MIDOSE-1310 file (N, C-alpha, C; in nm, 2 decimals, decimal comma, always signed):
residues 115
mgad	+0,09/-0,12/+0,00/+0,00/+0,00/+0,00/+0,09/+0,12/+0,00; +0,07/+0,21/-0,10/+0,14/+0,34/-0,10/+0,09/+0,44/-0,01; +0,16/+0,55/+0,00/+0,12/+0,66/+0,09/-0,02/+0,71/+0,06; -0,05/+0,74/-0,07/-0,18/+0,79/-0,10/-0,29/+0,70/-0,07
errr	-0,27/+0,57/-0,09/-0,37/+0,47/-0,06/-0,39/+0,47/+0,09; -0,28/+0,47/+0,16/-0,29/+0,46/+0,31/-0,36/+0,58/+0,37; -0,33/+0,70/+0,31/-0,39/+0,82/+0,36/-0,54/+0,82/+0,34; -0,58/+0,77/+0,22/-0,73/+0,76/+0,19/-0,79/+0,66/+0,29
aile	-0,72/+0,55/+0,32/-0,78/+0,45/+0,41/-0,79/+0,51/+0,55; -0,69/+0,59/+0,59/-0,69/+0,66/+0,72/-0,81/+0,75/+0,73; -0,84/+0,83/+0,62/-0,96/+0,91/+0,62/-1,09/+0,83/+0,63; -1,09/+0,72/+0,56/-1,21/+0,63/+0,58/-1,23/+0,58/+0,72
vlcq	-1,12/+0,54/+0,78/-1,13/+0,50/+0,92/-1,17/+0,61/+1,01; -1,12/+0,73/+0,99/-1,16/+0,84/+1,08/-1,31/+0,88/+1,06; -1,35/+0,87/+0,94/-1,49/+0,90/+0,91/-1,59/+0,80/+0,98; -1,54/+0,67/+0,98/-1,62/+0,57/+1,05/-1,62/+0,58/+1,20
rkke	-1,50/+0,60/+1,25/-1,48/+0,59/+1,40/-1,48/+0,73/+1,47; -1,46/+0,84/+1,39/-1,46/+0,97/+1,44/-1,33/+1,01/+1,52; -1,28/+0,92/+1,59/-1,16/+0,95/+1,67/-1,08/+0,82/+1,69; -0,95/+0,83/+1,68/-0,86/+0,71/+1,70/-0,73/+0,76/+1,75
tmkn	-0,65/+0,67/+1,80/-0,51/+0,71/+1,85/-0,41/+0,68/+1,73; -0,31/+0,76/+1,74/-0,20/+0,74/+1,64/-0,14/+0,60/+1,65; -0,12/+0,56/+1,77/-0,06/+0,42/+1,79/-0,15/+0,31/+1,73; -0,28/+0,32/+1,75/-0,37/+0,22/+1,69/-0,36/+0,23/+1,54
lane	-0,36/+0,35/+1,48/-0,35/+0,36/+1,33/-0,22/+0,30/+1,28; -0,11/+0,33/+1,35/+0,02/+0,27/+1,31/+0,01/+0,12/+1,31; -0,04/+0,07/+1,41/-0,06/-0,08/+1,42/-0,15/-0,13/+1,31; -0,26/-0,07/+1,29/-0,35/-0,12/+1,19/-0,30/-0,11/+1,05
fhvs	-0,22/-0,01/+1,02/-0,16/+0,01/+0,88/-0,02/-0,04/+0,87; +0,03/-0,10/+0,98/+0,16/-0,17/+0,97/+0,27/-0,07/+0,93; +0,27/+0,05/+0,99/+0,37/+0,15/+0,97/+0,42/+0,20/+1,10; +0,52/+0,28/+1,10/+0,57/+0,34/+1,23/+0,48/+0,45/+1,27
lrti	+0,50/+0,48/+1,40/+0,42/+0,60/+1,46/+0,46/+0,73/+1,38; +0,59/+0,74/+1,35/+0,64/+0,86/+1,28/+0,57/+0,87/+1,14; +0,55/+0,76/+1,07/+0,48/+0,76/+0,94/+0,34/+0,81/+0,96; +0,27/+0,76/+1,06/+0,13/+0,80/+1,08/+0,13/+0,95/+1,11
cydi	+0,22/+0,99/+1,20/+0,22/+1,14/+1,23/+0,24/+1,22/+1,10; +0,33/+1,18/+1,02/+0,35/+1,25/+0,89/+0,22/+1,24/+0,80; +0,16/+1,13/+0,80/+0,03/+1,11/+0,72/-0,07/+1,20/+0,77; -0,09/+1,21/+0,90/-0,19/+1,29/+0,96/-0,16/+1,44/+0,94
dela	-0,04/+1,48/+0,95/+0,00/+1,62/+0,92/-0,04/+1,65/+0,77; -0,01/+1,56/+0,68/-0,04/+1,59/+0,54/-0,19/+1,60/+0,52; -0,27/+1,51/+0,58/-0,41/+1,50/+0,57/-0,48/+1,63/+0,63; -0,42/+1,68/+0,74/-0,48/+1,79/+0,81/-0,46/+1,92/+0,73
rnyp	-0,38/+1,92/+0,62/-0,37/+2,04/+0,54/-0,49/+2,05/+0,45; -0,56/+1,94/+0,42/-0,67/+1,95/+0,33/-0,80/+1,90/+0,38; -0,80/+1,85/+0,50/-0,92/+1,79/+0,56/-0,94/+1,84/+0,70; -1,06/+1,84/+0,76/-1,08/+1,90/+0,89/-1,04/+1,80/+1,00
ivtt	-0,91/+1,78/+1,01/-0,86/+1,68/+1,11/-0,78/+1,76/+1,21; -0,79/+1,72/+1,34/-0,71/+1,78/+1,44/-0,65/+1,66/+1,53; -0,54/+1,69/+1,59/-0,49/+1,60/+1,69/-0,49/+1,66/+1,83; -0,51/+1,58/+1,93/-0,51/+1,62/+2,06/-0,41/+1,54/+2,14
rgky	-0,34/+1,61/+2,23/-0,24/+1,54/+2,32/-0,31/+1,49/+2,45; -0,25/+1,39/+2,50/-0,30/+1,34/+2,63/-0,29/+1,19/+2,63; -0,26/+1,14/+2,75/-0,24/+0,99/+2,76/-0,38/+0,92/+2,74; -0,49/+0,97/+2,79/-0,61/+0,91/+2,78/-0,71/+0,97/+2,68
kggv	-0,69/+1,10/+2,66/-0,78/+1,17/+2,57/-0,72/+1,22/+2,44; -0,59/+1,18/+2,42/-0,52/+1,22/+2,30/-0,57/+1,13/+2,18; -0,54/+1,19/+2,06/-0,57/+1,11/+1,94/-0,59/+1,20/+1,82; -0,65/+1,14/+1,72/-0,68/+1,21/+1,60/-0,83/+1,21/+1,58
kiad	-0,88/+1,33/+1,54/-1,03/+1,34/+1,52/-1,06/+1,41/+1,39; -1,17/+1,37/+1,33/-1,22/+1,44/+1,21/-1,35/+1,51/+1,25; -1,38/+1,62/+1,19/-1,49/+1,70/+1,22/-1,62/+1,62/+1,22; -1,71/+1,65/+1,32/-1,84/+1,58/+1,32/-1,91/+1,61/+1,20
gyrl	-1,97/+1,51/+1,14/-2,05/+1,52/+1,02/-1,97/+1,52/+0,89; -1,84/+1,52/+0,90/-1,76/+1,52/+0,78/-1,78/+1,38/+0,70; -1,80/+1,39/+0,57/-1,81/+1,27/+0,49/-1,72/+1,29/+0,37; -1,66/+1,18/+0,33/-1,57/+1,19/+0,21/-1,65/+1,21/+0,08
drky	-1,77/+1,17/+0,07/-1,85/+1,17/-0,05/-1,92/+1,31/-0,07; -1,88/+1,41/+0,01/-1,95/+1,54/+0,00/-1,84/+1,65/-0,01; -1,88/+1,75/-0,08/-1,79/+1,87/-0,10/-1,83/+1,98/+0,00; -1,72/+2,04/+0,05/-1,74/+2,15/+0,15/-1,67/+2,27/+0,11
mnpk	-1,71/+2,39/+0,15/-1,64/+2,51/+0,12/-1,52/+2,53/+0,22; -1,42/+2,59/+0,17/-1,31/+2,63/+0,26/-1,34/+2,76/+0,33; -1,27/+2,79/+0,43/-1,30/+2,92/+0,51/-1,31/+3,04/+0,43; -1,22/+3,06/+0,33/-1,22/+3,18/+0,24/-1,35/+3,19/+0,16
qqhl	-1,39/+3,07/+0,11/-1,52/+3,07/+0,03/-1,64/+3,11/+0,13; -1,64/+3,05/+0,25/-1,74/+3,08/+0,34/-1,75/+3,23/+0,38; -1,63/+3,29/+0,40/-1,62/+3,43/+0,44/-1,68/+3,52/+0,33; -1,64/+3,49/+0,20/-1,68/+3,57/+0,09/-1,84/+3,56/+0,08
lkrl	-1,89/+3,44/+0,09/-2,04/+3,42/+0,07/-2,11/+3,49/+0,19; -2,06/+3,49/+0,31/-2,12/+3,56/+0,42/-2,12/+3,71/+0,40; -2,01/+3,76/+0,35/-2,01/+3,90/+0,32/-2,11/+3,94/+0,21; -2,11/+3,86/+0,10/-2,21/+3,89/-0,01/-2,35/+3,87/+0,04
sktl	-2,37/+3,78/+0,13/-2,51/+3,75/+0,18/-2,57/+3,88/+0,24; -2,49/+3,96/+0,31/-2,53/+4,08/+0,38/-2,58/+4,18/+0,28; -2,54/+4,17/+0,15/-2,59/+4,27/+0,05/-2,72/+4,23/-0,02; -2,76/+4,10/+0,01/-2,88/+4,05/-0,05/-3,00/+4,07/+0,03
sged	-3,12/+4,05/-0,03/-3,24/+4,05/+0,05/-3,34/+3,95/-0,01; -3,45/+3,93/+0,06/-3,56/+3,84/+0,02/-3,51/+3,70/-0,02; -3,56/+3,65/-0,13/-3,54/+3,51/-0,17/-3,39/+3,49/-0,20; -3,32/+3,59/-0,25/-3,18/+3,57/-0,28/-3,10/+3,55/-0,15
rnim	-3,13/+3,62/-0,05/-3,06/+3,60/+0,08/-3,09/+3,47/+0,14; -3,22/+3,42/+0,13/-3,26/+3,29/+0,18/-3,18/+3,18/+0,10; -3,16/+3,20/-0,03/-3,09/+3,10/-0,11/-2,94/+3,09/-0,07; -2,88/+3,21/-0,05/-2,74/+3,22/-0,01/-2,72/+3,16/+0,13
esil	-2,81/+3,18/+0,22/-2,80/+3,12/+0,35/-2,82/+2,97/+0,35; -2,90/+2,92/+0,26/-2,92/+2,78/+0,25/-2,79/+2,71/+0,19; -2,72/+2,78/+0,10/-2,60/+2,73/+0,04/-2,49/+2,73/+0,16; -2,49/+2,83/+0,24/-2,39/+2,83/+0,35/-2,42/+2,72/+0,45
rdft	-2,55/+2,70/+0,48/-2,59/+2,59/+0,57/-2,55/+2,45/+0,51; -2,58/+2,43/+0,38/-2,56/+2,30/+0,32/-2,41/+2,26/+0,30; -2,33/+2,36/+0,28/-2,19/+2,34/+0,24/-2,08/+2,39/+0,33; -2,12/+2,43/+0,45/-2,03/+2,47/+0,55/-2,02/+2,36/+0,66
lkei	-1,89/+2,32/+0,68/-1,87/+2,22/+0,78/-1,86/+2,28/+0,92; -1,92/+2,21/+1,02/-1,91/+2,25/+1,16/-1,77/+2,25/+1,20; -1,74/+2,35/+1,29/-1,60/+2,36/+1,34/-1,57/+2,25/+1,44; -1,45/+2,22/+1,45/-1,40/+2,12/+1,55/-1,37/+2,20/+1,68
sean	-1,43/+2,15/+1,79/-1,42/+2,23/+1,91/-1,28/+2,22/+1,98; -1,21/+2,11/+1,96/-1,08/+2,10/+2,04/-0,97/+2,19/+1,99; -0,97/+2,22/+1,86/-0,86/+2,30/+1,81/-0,90/+2,35/+1,67; -0,81/+2,43/+1,62/-0,84/+2,49/+1,49/-0,80/+2,39/+1,38
pgy	-0,88/+2,35/+1,29/-0,85/+2,25/+1,19/-0,75/+2,31/+1,09; -0,67/+2,23/+1,03/-0,58/+2,27/+0,93/-0,65/+2,27/+0,79; -0,78/+2,29/+0,79/-0,86/+2,28/+0,67/-0,90/+2,42/+0,63
């Protein structure tokens, strides 16, 4: 399994489990802890993934509600549409707000995502 395939599989695992430890991921994918840390760092650049430290509460988490089969806006896109929404009224404003609701991912509470 190459790095790209492994990273896609890690995303799938996180979408199913929502949270996992790096140690468990390293064991599951038969790679070193360092490799998993590098994979997670790479994934966090493009996906709403955060890591938390701690012996019992530490791990890797993906944003609640995130799904691989769905497109989401990045923060710059969200900010632009929110600014534009303020200039709209009536049905146009309702449509813009529905777009924001449907394609904005909820924030991860533990930390700021690299997304």
